[in-house]
N, C-alpha and C positions, 0 to 999 in steps of 0.2 A: 475839232471842238470838244471840249471837256463835257462829259455828260453829267457828272455829279458836281454840283456847285453849292456854295453857301447861300444863306438867306438873302443877302444883298443882291447877288447876281441873279438869283431866282426871281426876286421881285422886279428887278430891272427887265428881265426877259419877258415877263408877263405884263409889264407896264403898270404895275400897282406899287403901293407903298409897302414897306416892311411890316407896318402895323396891320395892313389888310391881309398880308400873307400869314401873319401870326393868328389873326382872327379865323381865317380859313382852316388853319391847322387845329385850333381849339374846337371848331364846329365839326371837324372830321371831313371837311371838303377836300383837304389836302393832307396827305400823309408823307412825311419826310422819311428818308432812310437815316441810319445812324452808323457812324464809323466805330471802329473798335474802341476809340477813346471817348465815345459818347457824343460826338459832335453831329449836328444835323446836316444832312446833305440832301439836296433836291435833284431829282432825276429830270434833266431837261428833255430827255427823249419822251417822257410822259407829259411834261408840261407843254412842250412845243414839238410834237412829233414830226411836223413838216420840216424841221431843220435836220432831221436824221433819216429821212426817207431815202432809200436807194433808188436808182433809176427804175428798177423793176417795180417797186412799190408805187412810185409816182405815176407809172403807166397803167396802174389798175384803174378800173372804171368805177364810177359812182352809179349805183342802182337805186331807183326809187320804186318802192313796192306798194301797190294798192290792192285792196280786196273788199268785196261785199259778199253777202251770203246768198242772195237770190236775184233772179231777173227783175224783180220788182224794185230793186235798189240800183238799177243801172245809172240813174241820174246822180246818185250819191257817189258811185264809182267815178263818174266823170268829174265831179267836184273834187274828190280826193286827188285825182291825177292832175287837175289844174293847180291845186294847192302845192303839190309836190314839185311840179314843173316850175312854178313861179319861184318857190323857195330856192331850188337848185340853180336856177338862172341868175337869181340875185346874188348868189355866192360865187358866181362865175365858174361853176363846175360844168364839165362836160359829162352828160349823164344819159341814161336810158331808163324808161319806165317799163316795169313788168307788172301786169295786173292779172287778177284771178276773179272769177265769179263762182263762188262755191263756199261751202261751210268751212268755218275756221277750225273745225275738228277734223277735217279731211286733209291728211298729209300727202295725198297723192295728186294734188292739183298741179296742172302742167306748169304754171308760172312759178309756183313755190319750188317744184323739183328743179326747174332750170336755175332758179336763184341759188339753191343749195349746192348744185353741181358746180356753178361758177365760183361760189365761195370756197368750196373744198379744193377746186383747181387753182385757187389763189389768183383769180382774175378780177376779184372785187376788192376795192379798197375802202369803200364807204357804202353803207346801207341807210337809206332814208325812208322813214314811215311816218304816218300822221299820228297813230296811236299804237301801243304795244299789241292791243287786241286785233289790229288789222293784219298782223302777221299770222298769228295762230291764237285760237281761243285758249288752248291748253298746249303747252310745250314751247312757248316763245322763249322761255329762259334757256332751254337747251340750244335753240338756234343762236341766242346771244352768246352762249358759251363757245359754240363753234366759231362765231365771229371773233371772239377774243383770242382764241387759239390761232386763228388765221390772220390776226392783226387787222381785222376789218373794223373801221370806225362805225358805230351805230348812232344815227341821229334820229331822235324821236321828237317830232315837232311839238306835240302836246303831251307833256309829262303828267298832266292831271288826269282825273278819271274821265274816261270816254263817255260813261253813262252812270246814272244812279244805280243803286243796288237793284231796285225793282226792274229797271230797264235792262240791266245786265242779265238778270235772271230770265227775263222774258226772251232776250236774244238767244240765250243758251237753249231754251226750250224750242224756239223756232229752228235753231240749227240742228237740234236733235231730230225734229220733225223732217227737216230737209234731207238728213242723212238717210232716213228710212222711206221717204216719200217715193223715190224712184223705184225702189224695190216693190213697194206695195201697190203703187200705181200701175206697175207692170202686170199685176194680177188682174183677174176679171171680177174681183170682188167689189161690188158697188158699196158694200158695207165698209170696207177698208177706206175707200176714197172718201166716203161721207164722214167717217171718224176723223181722218186727218184734216179735212177741210174744217170740221168743227173745232178741232184743237187750234189750228192756225188762226181762225177767226177770233176765238176767245183770247188768245195771247195778244193778238194785234189790238183788240179792244182794251185789254189791260194796260197796254203801253200808252194809250191816248190819255 
């Protein structure tokens, strides 16, 4: 099958009109390539990658990843997993769910490390998450770059904002507290524990 095709064949492969394809190009949603003579050509391997997958690529697994920051959010973790499972099942994908309970700033979480190892080993063909922030609070773009390099499709169910600015800021503060809590809680300083509990309570109240 020819990879680079004209606009009519590209529109037909996507099941849309030529007019729609031109509109997508103007909006930047679709970027064609150009021949030496200046003619537009569309890469079917990008538009319909499933047509060009090798047997090895099709054998790669779909992984749904869920994460929450603390034990208090276990119910939210279960809801995330249910949403991911339902979505993947509706697409007819064979999948597995990897979940973590820990700060989004912690890159040493067991589930995340397993996910990254599988991606690097080219065992993952698709990654599904509910929001970008569920992967990592900081550094998600780096993971996405690794996915692109390893030809892993990334599916983000909710492309909108996960939280308002205030809620996002409060969540960051809580995760910073979570990172240091274990260390300070391990000490015998009642003052440290009282300080952390006070910060956590204040931030939770600000989110309400």
